[in-house]
Wavefront OBJ file of the C-alpha trace (Angstrom):
o trace
v -194.250 -159.322 -1.297
v -192.362 -157.808 1.214
v -192.584 -154.236 3.125
v -189.529 -152.412 2.187
v -189.203 -149.882 5.367
v -186.535 -147.947 3.962
v -188.587 -146.983 0.921
v -189.784 -143.471 1.036
v -193.185 -142.778 3.414
v -195.619 -142.293 -0.149
v -194.010 -145.559 -1.177
v -194.442 -147.633 2.197
v -197.909 -145.867 2.628
v -199.088 -146.904 -0.876
v -197.316 -150.905 -0.293
v -199.518 -151.107 2.673
v -202.867 -149.437 1.048
v -202.138 -151.924 -1.158
v -202.511 -155.232 0.980
v -206.142 -155.762 1.883
v -206.672 -156.099 5.486
v -210.575 -155.218 6.097
v -211.192 -156.487 10.614
v -210.730 -159.953 10.749
v -208.795 -160.250 7.586
v -205.603 -158.824 8.227
v -203.086 -161.990 8.680
v -201.423 -161.167 5.556
v -200.641 -157.173 6.065
v -199.255 -158.510 10.043
v -197.152 -161.617 8.062
v -195.689 -158.520 6.050
v -195.192 -156.247 8.859
v -193.629 -158.881 11.118
v -191.034 -160.133 8.988
v -190.083 -156.509 7.793
v -189.575 -155.496 11.405
v -187.749 -159.314 12.327
v -185.383 -157.776 9.624
v -184.393 -154.971 12.146
v -181.854 -156.438 14.567
v -182.298 -153.789 17.155
v -186.207 -154.548 17.541
v -186.953 -157.314 19.992
v -190.651 -158.761 17.860
v -193.398 -160.622 19.672
v -196.443 -161.592 17.890
v -200.403 -162.245 19.240
v -202.588 -163.500 16.505
v -202.598 -160.724 14.277
v -201.088 -157.562 16.495
v -197.176 -157.601 16.410
v -195.512 -155.835 18.805
v -191.855 -154.846 18.692
v -189.873 -152.985 21.191
v -186.298 -151.443 21.563
v -184.219 -152.727 24.953
v -181.700 -150.261 25.805
v -182.615 -149.632 29.224
v -183.517 -146.321 28.991
v -184.759 -144.468 32.165
v -188.715 -143.939 30.098
v -190.724 -146.022 27.450
v -192.790 -145.231 25.583
v -195.500 -147.142 23.348
v -196.491 -145.679 19.740
v -199.384 -147.505 18.598
v -201.673 -148.362 15.028
v -203.874 -150.632 13.907
v -203.554 -152.775 10.772
v -207.590 -153.431 10.065
v -209.783 -151.148 7.763
v -213.318 -151.249 7.285
v -214.662 -152.387 4.077
v -213.234 -151.713 0.872
v -215.249 -149.354 -1.462
v -213.758 -149.751 -4.957
v -210.526 -147.414 -3.501
v -207.552 -150.565 -3.356
v -205.381 -150.248 -4.817
v -204.362 -146.831 -3.476
v -203.619 -144.117 -6.142
v -201.428 -140.756 -6.213
v -203.138 -137.336 -7.614
v -200.827 -134.636 -7.475
v -199.616 -134.226 -3.516
v -202.486 -136.431 -2.477
v -202.464 -140.458 -1.687
v -205.966 -141.721 -2.420
v -207.266 -145.556 -1.379
v -208.916 -147.586 1.703
v -206.906 -146.424 4.933
v -204.830 -144.047 3.650
v -206.272 -141.696 6.222
v -207.355 -144.520 8.782
v -204.757 -145.535 9.289
v -202.039 -147.034 6.959
v -200.620 -143.752 6.691
v -200.098 -143.914 10.382
v -198.982 -146.671 10.165
v -196.404 -146.364 7.288
v -194.515 -143.872 9.491
v -194.997 -146.109 12.412
v -192.465 -148.888 9.970
v -190.366 -146.345 8.900
v -189.546 -145.100 12.369
v -189.266 -148.222 14.023
v -186.746 -149.624 10.923
v -184.972 -145.985 11.323
v -184.291 -145.666 15.282
v -181.653 -147.684 16.462
v -180.915 -145.818 19.209
v -183.888 -143.313 20.070
v -183.699 -141.460 23.596
v -185.985 -143.633 25.289
v -187.112 -146.996 24.840
v -190.086 -147.368 22.202
v -192.678 -150.681 22.137
v -194.125 -150.299 18.516
v -197.533 -151.787 18.215
v -199.558 -152.858 15.279
v -202.713 -154.736 16.331
v -205.749 -155.974 14.675
v -209.462 -155.687 15.131
v -210.030 -152.340 16.012
v -212.672 -151.027 13.529
v -215.452 -153.861 14.830
v -216.254 -155.021 18.414
v -214.545 -153.962 21.480
v -213.963 -157.425 22.834
v -212.270 -158.890 19.536
v -210.200 -155.963 19.534
v -205.961 -156.218 19.600
v -205.021 -154.177 21.893
v -207.064 -154.883 23.977
v -206.774 -158.581 23.715
v -202.550 -158.027 24.438
v -203.510 -156.152 27.474
v -205.082 -159.048 29.001
v -202.409 -161.446 28.096
v -199.510 -160.145 28.020
v -199.461 -156.594 30.036
v -195.823 -156.591 30.070
v -195.963 -156.116 26.078
v -197.422 -152.757 26.918
v -195.553 -151.274 29.851
v -194.672 -147.744 29.722
v -195.111 -144.318 30.931
v -196.705 -142.819 27.820
v -198.649 -143.437 24.599
v -199.427 -141.865 20.803
v -202.124 -143.456 19.001
v -201.532 -142.748 15.345
v -205.435 -142.404 14.524
v -205.690 -139.679 11.837
v -205.935 -135.819 13.619
v -204.992 -134.129 10.389
v -201.290 -133.702 11.634
v -202.311 -132.119 15.320
v -202.534 -133.868 18.415
v -205.967 -134.492 19.973
v -205.958 -134.859 23.484
v -208.080 -138.051 25.573
v -211.364 -139.319 24.155
v -215.439 -139.214 24.805
v -216.585 -142.040 26.016
v -219.644 -144.051 24.219
v -223.083 -145.818 25.052
v -225.221 -147.258 23.181
v -228.684 -148.078 24.609
v -231.879 -149.800 24.135
v -235.244 -148.055 24.429
v -238.065 -150.704 24.035
v -241.466 -149.189 23.504
v -244.397 -151.885 23.954
v -247.780 -151.477 22.090
v -250.859 -153.970 21.298
v -250.997 -156.352 18.706
v -254.009 -155.796 15.634
v -254.755 -156.469 12.369
v -254.322 -152.926 10.641
v -257.599 -152.860 9.022
v -258.938 -152.740 13.093
v -256.062 -150.616 14.362
v -258.187 -149.410 16.893
v -258.033 -152.623 18.560
v -254.173 -152.397 18.743
v -251.618 -150.080 20.245
v -249.171 -148.853 18.148
v -245.643 -149.489 19.678
v -244.332 -147.475 16.233
v -246.221 -144.403 17.433
v -245.602 -144.435 20.932
v -242.110 -144.338 20.419
v -242.615 -140.841 18.883
v -241.626 -139.523 21.977
v -238.716 -141.116 22.542
v -237.723 -138.999 18.989
v -239.259 -136.196 20.388
v -237.509 -135.851 23.210
v -233.925 -136.709 21.174
v -234.564 -134.356 18.835
v -235.051 -131.472 21.451
v -232.094 -132.747 23.376
v -229.282 -129.905 23.454
v -225.353 -131.829 23.935
v -222.988 -130.099 26.173
v -219.693 -128.765 25.714
v -217.705 -129.905 28.872
v -214.044 -128.406 29.333
v -211.730 -131.817 30.843
v -207.973 -130.159 31.378
v -208.460 -127.483 29.415
v -210.055 -129.262 26.164
v -213.783 -128.561 24.954
v -215.198 -132.063 24.382
v -218.555 -131.837 22.863
v -221.437 -134.176 23.816
v -223.958 -135.902 21.608
v -227.238 -138.093 22.152
v -229.018 -139.422 19.066
v -230.896 -142.113 17.550
v -228.977 -144.331 15.436
v -231.455 -146.990 14.560
v -235.293 -147.924 14.721
v -236.761 -151.102 14.205
v -240.261 -152.503 14.583
v -242.985 -154.382 13.089
v -243.910 -157.648 11.694
v -245.775 -157.259 9.009
v -247.521 -154.970 6.481
v -251.152 -155.370 7.687
v -250.189 -155.798 11.239
v -249.845 -153.324 13.921
v -246.561 -153.503 16.109
v -246.721 -154.333 19.141
v -243.153 -153.736 19.648
v -240.727 -151.445 18.820
v -237.119 -150.527 19.808
v -235.137 -147.395 19.427
v -231.438 -147.764 19.358
v -229.500 -144.586 21.256
v -225.831 -143.856 21.190
v -224.700 -140.956 23.128
v -220.972 -139.608 23.340
v -220.456 -138.354 26.556
v -217.073 -135.999 27.575
v -214.452 -137.696 29.864
v -215.501 -136.224 32.737
v -218.261 -138.599 33.512
v -218.258 -142.079 34.363
v -219.759 -144.545 32.229
v -222.335 -145.048 35.424
v -223.131 -141.233 34.899
v -223.158 -141.727 31.444
v -226.146 -144.159 31.850
v -227.692 -142.268 35.091
v -228.235 -139.332 32.284
v -229.581 -141.111 29.309
v -232.226 -142.483 31.619
v -233.360 -139.662 33.256
v -233.627 -137.782 29.777
v -235.808 -140.646 28.694
v -237.554 -141.516 31.926
v -240.673 -143.382 31.571
v -239.382 -145.394 29.412
v -237.521 -149.391 29.047
v -233.460 -148.281 28.713
v -230.963 -150.912 28.513
v -227.846 -150.403 27.792
v -225.980 -153.219 25.745
v -222.738 -151.803 24.747
v -220.538 -148.549 26.814
v -216.404 -147.356 27.225
v -215.556 -144.691 29.230
v -213.318 -141.734 27.596
v -210.319 -140.605 28.642
v -209.186 -137.277 30.403
v -206.554 -135.284 27.699
v -203.691 -136.525 30.945
v -201.480 -133.137 28.645
v -200.048 -132.310 32.305
v -198.196 -135.691 32.299
v -194.051 -134.264 31.917
v -194.098 -137.019 28.782
v -197.429 -135.349 27.509
v -195.816 -132.195 27.882
v -192.992 -133.258 25.646
v -194.549 -134.546 23.245
v -196.690 -131.459 22.681
v -194.051 -129.296 22.567
v -192.334 -131.141 19.944
v -195.271 -131.589 17.743
v -195.866 -127.813 18.451
v -192.081 -126.887 17.037
v -193.220 -128.990 13.956
v -196.625 -127.933 13.593
v -197.589 -124.964 15.159
v -200.712 -126.477 16.448
v -202.445 -126.789 19.645
v -203.843 -129.971 21.084
v -207.798 -130.089 21.029
v -210.146 -132.555 22.324
v -210.383 -136.047 20.251
v -214.509 -136.227 19.628
v -214.564 -140.167 18.744
v -213.713 -142.790 20.885
v -209.971 -144.195 20.447
v -208.107 -146.757 21.877
v -206.750 -143.835 24.465
v -208.661 -144.850 26.671
v -207.559 -148.344 27.040
v -204.208 -147.220 27.870
v -205.758 -145.063 30.372
v -207.701 -147.526 31.934
v -203.563 -149.171 32.168
v -202.375 -146.105 33.602
v -200.627 -144.706 30.907
v -201.434 -141.146 29.316
v -202.141 -141.188 25.722
v -202.657 -138.930 22.840
v -204.172 -139.522 19.336
v -201.689 -137.866 16.805
v -201.920 -139.071 12.875
v -201.946 -138.190 9.374
v -205.234 -137.475 7.425
v -208.403 -135.577 8.025
v -210.787 -137.695 10.289
v -213.575 -136.622 8.405
v -212.618 -138.481 5.378
v -211.785 -142.081 7.732
v -214.326 -144.718 6.259
v -215.350 -142.672 2.965
v -215.388 -143.916 -0.496
v -212.493 -140.811 -0.965
v -210.544 -141.648 1.415
v -207.151 -139.388 0.853
v -204.682 -138.236 2.762
v -201.766 -134.976 1.700
v -198.268 -136.515 1.002
v -196.790 -133.445 2.641
v -198.463 -134.568 6.239
v -197.178 -137.795 6.319
v -194.026 -136.564 6.414
v -195.118 -133.508 8.795
v -196.372 -136.485 11.067
v -192.893 -138.770 10.791
v -190.612 -135.301 11.570
v -192.607 -134.559 14.677
v -192.089 -138.532 16.032
v -188.843 -138.517 15.034
v -187.870 -134.746 16.990
v -189.253 -136.099 19.906
v -187.862 -139.373 19.789
v -184.385 -138.314 19.322
v -184.764 -135.354 21.774
l 1 2 3 4 5 6 7 8 9 10 11 12 13 14 15 16 17 18 19 20 21 22 23 24 25 26 27 28 29 30 31 32 33 34 35 36 37 38 39 40 41 42 43 44 45 46 47 48 49 50 51 52 53 54 55 56 57 58 59 60 61 62 63 64 65 66 67 68 69 70 71 72 73 74 75 76 77 78 79 80 81 82 83 84 85 86 87 88 89 90 91 92 93 94 95 96 97 98 99 100 101 102 103 104 105 106 107 108 109 110 111 112 113 114 115 116 117 118 119 120 121 122 123 124 125 126 127 128 129 130 131 132 133 134 135 136 137 138 139 140 141 142 143 144 145 146 147 148 149 150 151 152 153 154 155 156 157 158 159 160 161 162 163 164 165 166 167 168 169 170 171 172 173 174 175 176 177 178 179 180 181 182 183 184 185 186 187 188 189 190 191 192 193 194 195 196 197 198 199 200 201 202 203 204 205 206 207 208 209 210 211 212 213 214 215 216 217 218 219 220 221 222 223 224 225 226 227 228 229 230 231 232 233 234 235 236 237 238 239 240 241 242 243 244 245 246 247 248 249 250 251 252 253 254 255 256 257 258 259 260 261 262 263 264 265 266 267 268 269 270 271 272 273 274 275 276 277 278 279 280 281 282 283 284 285 286 287 288 289 290 291 292 293 294 295 296 297 298 299 300 301 302 303 304 305 306 307 308 309 310 311 312 313 314 315 316 317 318 319 320 321 322 323 324 325 326 327 328 329 330 331 332 333 334 335 336 337 338 339 340 341 342 343 344 345 346 347 348 349 350 351 352 353 354 355 356
Protein backbone atom coordinates (compact mmCIF):
# COMPACT_ATOMS: atom_id res chain seq x y z
CA UNK A 1 0.00 0.00 0.00
CA UNK A 2 1.13 3.57 -0.68
CA UNK A 3 -0.37 7.01 -0.09
CA UNK A 4 -1.09 8.92 -3.29
CA UNK A 5 -0.53 12.54 -2.29
CA UNK A 6 -1.88 13.74 -5.64
CA UNK A 7 -5.29 12.17 -4.99
CA UNK A 8 -8.32 14.35 -4.25
CA UNK A 9 -8.78 15.30 -0.60
CA UNK A 10 -11.63 12.87 0.04
CA UNK A 11 -9.67 9.90 -1.31
CA UNK A 12 -6.55 10.91 0.62
CA UNK A 13 -8.50 11.41 3.85
CA UNK A 14 -10.07 7.97 3.52
CA UNK A 15 -6.71 6.38 2.77
CA UNK A 16 -5.23 7.87 5.95
CA UNK A 17 -8.28 6.97 8.07
CA UNK A 18 -8.27 3.39 6.80
CA UNK A 19 -4.80 2.72 8.25
CA UNK A 20 -5.42 2.01 11.95
CA UNK A 21 -3.10 4.09 14.13
CA UNK A 22 -4.35 3.94 17.71
CA UNK A 23 -1.79 5.54 20.05
CA UNK A 24 1.22 3.23 20.29
CA UNK A 25 0.44 1.63 16.95
CA UNK A 26 1.33 4.48 14.58
CA UNK A 27 4.26 2.76 12.85
CA UNK A 28 2.36 1.52 9.78
CA UNK A 29 0.90 4.95 9.04
CA UNK A 30 4.18 6.71 9.84
CA UNK A 31 5.94 4.38 7.35
CA UNK A 32 3.46 5.32 4.63
CA UNK A 33 3.74 9.04 5.40
CA UNK A 34 7.53 8.88 5.37
CA UNK A 35 7.65 6.96 2.08
CA UNK A 36 5.23 9.36 0.39
CA UNK A 37 7.10 12.46 1.54
CA UNK A 38 10.48 11.03 0.55
CA UNK A 39 9.06 10.91 -2.94
CA UNK A 40 8.90 14.73 -2.93
CA UNK A 41 12.30 16.04 -4.06
CA UNK A 42 11.65 19.54 -2.67
CA UNK A 43 11.43 18.24 0.91
CA UNK A 44 14.05 17.15 3.40
CA UNK A 45 12.57 14.32 5.46
CA UNK A 46 13.66 13.21 8.93
CA UNK A 47 12.17 10.73 11.37
CA UNK A 48 12.30 10.18 15.12
CA UNK A 49 10.38 7.14 16.30
CA UNK A 50 7.00 7.44 14.61
CA UNK A 51 7.27 11.20 14.08
CA UNK A 52 8.00 12.31 10.53
CA UNK A 53 9.26 15.84 9.79
CA UNK A 54 9.46 17.23 6.24
CA UNK A 55 10.97 20.66 5.48
CA UNK A 56 11.40 22.97 2.54
CA UNK A 57 14.83 24.60 2.40
CA UNK A 58 14.31 27.60 0.14
CA UNK A 59 16.14 30.21 2.19
CA UNK A 60 13.00 32.25 2.85
CA UNK A 61 13.03 35.02 5.47
CA UNK A 62 10.45 33.25 7.59
CA UNK A 63 9.63 29.65 8.48
CA UNK A 64 6.32 28.27 9.70
CA UNK A 65 5.44 24.89 11.18
CA UNK A 66 2.25 23.04 10.31
CA UNK A 67 1.81 20.08 12.65
CA UNK A 68 -0.65 17.27 13.20
CA UNK A 69 -0.76 13.96 15.04
CA UNK A 70 -1.10 10.56 13.39
CA UNK A 71 -2.64 8.67 16.30
CA UNK A 72 -6.27 8.21 17.26
CA UNK A 73 -8.18 6.97 20.27
CA UNK A 74 -9.29 3.31 20.08
CA UNK A 75 -11.44 2.30 17.12
CA UNK A 76 -15.15 1.82 17.87
CA UNK A 77 -16.30 -0.13 14.84
CA UNK A 78 -15.72 2.96 12.69
CA UNK A 79 -12.82 1.84 10.46
CA UNK A 80 -12.76 1.52 7.49
CA UNK A 81 -14.22 4.87 6.54
CA UNK A 82 -17.37 5.39 4.53
CA UNK A 83 -19.09 8.30 2.80
CA UNK A 84 -22.70 9.37 3.21
CA UNK A 85 -23.64 12.25 0.94
CA UNK A 86 -20.95 14.89 1.36
CA UNK A 87 -19.71 13.64 4.75
CA UNK A 88 -16.88 11.20 5.43
CA UNK A 89 -17.29 8.97 8.50
CA UNK A 90 -14.68 7.06 10.50
CA UNK A 91 -12.28 7.12 13.41
CA UNK A 92 -9.92 10.06 12.99
CA UNK A 93 -11.94 11.94 10.39
CA UNK A 94 -12.19 14.73 12.98
CA UNK A 95 -9.27 14.10 15.32
CA UNK A 96 -7.34 14.57 13.16
CA UNK A 97 -6.73 12.59 10.00
CA UNK A 98 -8.68 14.94 7.73
CA UNK A 99 -6.23 17.61 8.87
CA UNK A 100 -3.32 15.23 8.23
CA UNK A 101 -4.61 14.62 4.69
CA UNK A 102 -4.73 18.38 4.07
CA UNK A 103 -1.14 18.67 5.30
CA UNK A 104 0.09 15.81 3.13
CA UNK A 105 -1.61 17.22 0.05
CA UNK A 106 -0.12 20.67 0.58
CA UNK A 107 3.33 19.32 1.46
CA UNK A 108 3.49 17.57 -1.90
CA UNK A 109 1.87 20.40 -3.87
CA UNK A 110 3.78 23.41 -2.55
CA UNK A 111 7.21 23.32 -4.14
CA UNK A 112 7.80 27.07 -3.76
CA UNK A 113 5.73 28.54 -0.92
CA UNK A 114 6.41 32.16 0.03
CA UNK A 115 7.73 30.99 3.42
CA UNK A 116 9.75 27.92 4.31
CA UNK A 117 7.46 25.28 5.76
CA UNK A 118 8.10 22.48 8.25
CA UNK A 119 5.46 19.75 8.14
CA UNK A 120 5.31 17.67 11.35
CA UNK A 121 3.39 14.38 11.61
CA UNK A 122 3.78 13.11 15.16
CA UNK A 123 2.82 10.18 17.37
CA UNK A 124 1.30 9.62 20.82
CA UNK A 125 -0.79 12.78 21.14
CA UNK A 126 -3.83 11.04 22.62
CA UNK A 127 -2.02 9.50 25.61
CA UNK A 128 0.27 10.52 28.48
CA UNK A 129 2.14 13.76 27.86
CA UNK A 130 5.55 12.19 28.43
CA UNK A 131 5.02 9.95 25.37
CA UNK A 132 4.09 12.82 23.03
CA UNK A 133 6.14 12.74 19.82
CA UNK A 134 6.14 16.51 19.43
CA UNK A 135 7.55 16.90 22.92
CA UNK A 136 10.15 14.23 22.20
CA UNK A 137 11.31 16.00 19.04
CA UNK A 138 11.39 19.36 20.84
CA UNK A 139 13.85 17.83 23.31
CA UNK A 140 15.94 15.67 20.97
CA UNK A 141 15.88 17.80 17.79
CA UNK A 142 14.83 21.36 18.65
CA UNK A 143 16.26 22.60 15.35
CA UNK A 144 13.61 20.59 13.49
CA UNK A 145 10.91 22.80 15.03
CA UNK A 146 12.63 26.19 14.73
CA UNK A 147 10.07 28.61 13.27
CA UNK A 148 8.46 32.02 13.51
CA UNK A 149 4.88 30.73 13.75
CA UNK A 150 3.02 27.42 13.99
CA UNK A 151 -0.37 26.04 13.00
CA UNK A 152 -1.66 22.93 14.74
CA UNK A 153 -4.24 21.07 12.67
CA UNK A 154 -6.51 20.13 15.58
CA UNK A 155 -10.22 20.13 14.68
CA UNK A 156 -11.70 23.61 15.01
CA UNK A 157 -14.73 23.26 12.72
CA UNK A 158 -12.79 25.21 10.12
CA UNK A 159 -12.19 28.33 12.22
CA UNK A 160 -9.13 29.70 14.02
CA UNK A 161 -8.91 28.87 17.73
CA UNK A 162 -6.25 30.84 19.55
CA UNK A 163 -4.11 29.55 22.40
CA UNK A 164 -5.54 26.97 24.78
CA UNK A 165 -6.60 26.47 28.36
CA UNK A 166 -4.21 24.90 30.80
CA UNK A 167 -5.08 21.66 32.56
CA UNK A 168 -4.38 20.36 36.07
CA UNK A 169 -5.27 17.03 37.64
CA UNK A 170 -5.22 16.61 41.41
CA UNK A 171 -6.08 13.85 43.86
CA UNK A 172 -8.03 14.81 46.99
CA UNK A 173 -7.45 12.18 49.65
CA UNK A 174 -10.04 11.80 52.40
CA UNK A 175 -9.24 9.44 55.29
CA UNK A 176 -11.44 7.64 57.80
CA UNK A 177 -11.31 4.63 60.12
CA UNK A 178 -12.01 1.11 58.87
CA UNK A 179 -14.61 -1.00 60.64
CA UNK A 180 -16.99 -3.90 60.04
CA UNK A 181 -20.09 -2.57 58.30
CA UNK A 182 -22.28 -4.36 60.87
CA UNK A 183 -20.71 -2.09 63.49
CA UNK A 184 -20.30 1.03 61.36
CA UNK A 185 -20.43 3.35 64.40
CA UNK A 186 -16.99 2.08 65.44
CA UNK A 187 -15.42 3.50 62.28
CA UNK A 188 -15.39 6.68 60.17
CA UNK A 189 -16.61 6.40 56.60
CA UNK A 190 -14.13 8.14 54.27
CA UNK A 191 -16.53 7.96 51.30
CA UNK A 192 -19.16 9.83 53.26
CA UNK A 193 -16.61 12.46 54.31
CA UNK A 194 -15.75 12.94 50.62
CA UNK A 195 -19.27 14.29 50.16
CA UNK A 196 -18.03 17.70 51.28
CA UNK A 197 -15.48 17.71 48.43
CA UNK A 198 -18.26 16.94 45.96
CA UNK A 199 -20.55 19.59 47.46
CA UNK A 200 -17.90 22.26 47.03
CA UNK A 201 -17.28 21.23 43.44
CA UNK A 202 -21.00 21.16 42.71
CA UNK A 203 -21.36 24.69 44.11
CA UNK A 204 -18.32 26.00 42.23
CA UNK A 205 -19.06 28.51 39.48
CA UNK A 206 -16.27 28.60 36.89
CA UNK A 207 -15.01 31.90 35.54
CA UNK A 208 -14.81 33.08 31.95
CA UNK A 209 -11.60 35.05 31.56
CA UNK A 210 -10.76 37.25 28.58
CA UNK A 211 -7.15 36.89 27.43
CA UNK A 212 -5.88 39.02 24.54
CA UNK A 213 -9.43 39.51 23.33
CA UNK A 214 -10.57 35.88 23.47
CA UNK A 215 -12.86 34.39 26.14
CA UNK A 216 -11.61 31.28 27.94
CA UNK A 217 -14.18 29.38 29.99
CA UNK A 218 -12.72 27.55 32.96
CA UNK A 219 -13.94 24.37 34.64
CA UNK A 220 -13.31 22.54 37.93
CA UNK A 221 -14.82 19.07 38.16
CA UNK A 222 -14.57 15.70 39.86
CA UNK A 223 -13.69 13.15 37.19
CA UNK A 224 -13.11 10.02 39.27
CA UNK A 225 -14.06 8.80 42.76
CA UNK A 226 -12.51 5.68 44.27
CA UNK A 227 -12.73 4.16 47.74
CA UNK A 228 -13.54 1.06 49.70
CA UNK A 229 -12.04 -2.41 49.95
CA UNK A 230 -14.96 -4.83 50.41
CA UNK A 231 -18.73 -4.99 50.62
CA UNK A 232 -18.71 -5.35 54.41
CA UNK A 233 -15.96 -2.90 55.38
CA UNK A 234 -16.37 0.78 56.23
CA UNK A 235 -13.85 2.48 53.90
CA UNK A 236 -10.96 4.25 55.57
CA UNK A 237 -9.81 6.05 52.40
CA UNK A 238 -11.46 7.77 49.46
CA UNK A 239 -9.77 9.60 46.59
CA UNK A 240 -11.58 12.21 44.50
CA UNK A 241 -9.70 13.03 41.29
CA UNK A 242 -10.28 16.60 40.19
CA UNK A 243 -9.59 18.22 36.82
CA UNK A 244 -9.16 22.00 36.54
CA UNK A 245 -9.18 23.65 33.11
CA UNK A 246 -7.79 27.15 33.58
CA UNK A 247 -7.35 30.23 31.41
CA UNK A 248 -3.89 30.77 29.88
CA UNK A 249 -3.49 33.95 31.93
CA UNK A 250 -2.91 31.71 34.97
CA UNK A 251 0.33 29.86 35.62
CA UNK A 252 0.34 26.27 36.84
CA UNK A 253 1.34 27.60 40.26
CA UNK A 254 -1.61 29.99 40.33
CA UNK A 255 -3.97 27.23 39.19
CA UNK A 256 -2.67 24.94 41.94
CA UNK A 257 -3.20 27.64 44.55
CA UNK A 258 -6.76 28.16 43.34
CA UNK A 259 -7.64 24.47 43.62
CA UNK A 260 -6.14 24.31 47.11
CA UNK A 261 -8.17 27.39 48.10
CA UNK A 262 -11.44 25.88 46.86
CA UNK A 263 -10.69 22.61 48.67
CA UNK A 264 -9.11 24.11 51.77
CA UNK A 265 -8.92 21.65 54.66
CA UNK A 266 -8.40 18.62 52.42
CA UNK A 267 -5.22 16.83 51.34
CA UNK A 268 -4.74 17.97 47.71
CA UNK A 269 -1.90 16.50 45.61
CA UNK A 270 -1.31 17.68 42.05
CA UNK A 271 -0.44 14.65 39.91
CA UNK A 272 -0.33 16.22 36.44
CA UNK A 273 -0.39 19.75 35.06
CA UNK A 274 0.31 21.59 31.82
CA UNK A 275 0.27 25.32 31.25
CA UNK A 276 -1.99 26.82 28.62
CA UNK A 277 -0.98 29.14 25.79
CA UNK A 278 -1.98 32.74 25.21
CA UNK A 279 -3.52 33.42 21.77
CA UNK A 280 -0.52 35.32 20.40
CA UNK A 281 -2.71 36.83 17.70
CA UNK A 282 -0.87 40.14 17.88
CA UNK A 283 2.18 38.53 16.26
CA UNK A 284 2.61 39.67 12.62
CA UNK A 285 2.67 36.09 11.35
CA UNK A 286 -0.51 35.31 13.26
CA UNK A 287 -2.26 38.38 11.85
CA UNK A 288 -1.41 37.32 8.32
CA UNK A 289 -2.73 33.84 8.97
CA UNK A 290 -5.95 35.10 10.55
CA UNK A 291 -6.51 37.46 7.61
CA UNK A 292 -6.10 34.57 5.17
CA UNK A 293 -8.57 32.40 7.07
CA UNK A 294 -11.05 35.25 7.40
CA UNK A 295 -10.84 35.75 3.66
CA UNK A 296 -11.57 32.07 3.05
CA UNK A 297 -14.14 31.42 5.78
CA UNK A 298 -15.37 34.76 7.15
CA UNK A 299 -14.93 33.42 10.71
CA UNK A 300 -13.22 35.44 13.44
CA UNK A 301 -10.91 33.66 15.92
CA UNK A 302 -12.26 32.20 19.16
CA UNK A 303 -10.57 30.65 22.20
CA UNK A 304 -9.50 26.99 22.30
CA UNK A 305 -11.08 25.69 25.50
CA UNK A 306 -9.24 22.35 25.63
CA UNK A 307 -5.51 21.82 26.01
CA UNK A 308 -3.56 21.26 22.79
CA UNK A 309 0.03 21.12 21.69
CA UNK A 310 0.01 24.83 20.84
CA UNK A 311 1.20 25.06 24.45
CA UNK A 312 4.37 23.19 23.47
CA UNK A 313 5.06 25.72 20.74
CA UNK A 314 4.35 28.57 23.14
CA UNK A 315 6.91 27.10 25.55
CA UNK A 316 9.44 27.22 22.68
CA UNK A 317 8.62 30.89 22.11
CA UNK A 318 6.70 30.18 18.88
CA UNK A 319 3.25 31.79 18.52
CA UNK A 320 0.75 29.12 17.48
CA UNK A 321 -2.93 28.66 16.65
CA UNK A 322 -5.29 25.72 16.14
CA UNK A 323 -6.90 25.34 12.72
CA UNK A 324 -8.34 22.24 11.12
CA UNK A 325 -11.43 20.55 9.68
CA UNK A 326 -13.96 18.75 11.84
CA UNK A 327 -16.31 19.60 14.71
CA UNK A 328 -14.34 19.00 17.94
CA UNK A 329 -17.59 17.94 19.66
CA UNK A 330 -17.54 14.84 17.44
CA UNK A 331 -13.94 13.91 18.28
CA UNK A 332 -13.58 10.51 19.98
CA UNK A 333 -17.23 9.61 19.36
CA UNK A 334 -18.47 6.52 17.57
CA UNK A 335 -20.17 8.86 15.10
CA UNK A 336 -17.00 10.76 14.20
CA UNK A 337 -17.46 12.42 10.81
CA UNK A 338 -16.38 15.45 8.81
CA UNK A 339 -17.96 17.38 5.92
CA UNK A 340 -15.87 17.06 2.76
CA UNK A 341 -16.51 20.72 1.96
CA UNK A 342 -14.82 21.74 5.20
CA UNK A 343 -11.72 19.70 4.38
CA UNK A 344 -11.56 21.47 1.02
CA UNK A 345 -12.08 24.87 2.66
CA UNK A 346 -9.25 24.35 5.17
CA UNK A 347 -6.97 23.25 2.34
CA UNK A 348 -7.86 26.40 0.38
CA UNK A 349 -7.21 28.69 3.35
CA UNK A 350 -3.80 27.19 4.09
CA UNK A 351 -2.89 27.26 0.40
CA UNK A 352 -3.81 30.95 0.16
CA UNK A 353 -1.77 31.76 3.27
CA UNK A 354 1.33 29.83 2.22
CA UNK A 355 1.36 31.33 -1.27
CA UNK A 356 0.37 34.91 -0.37
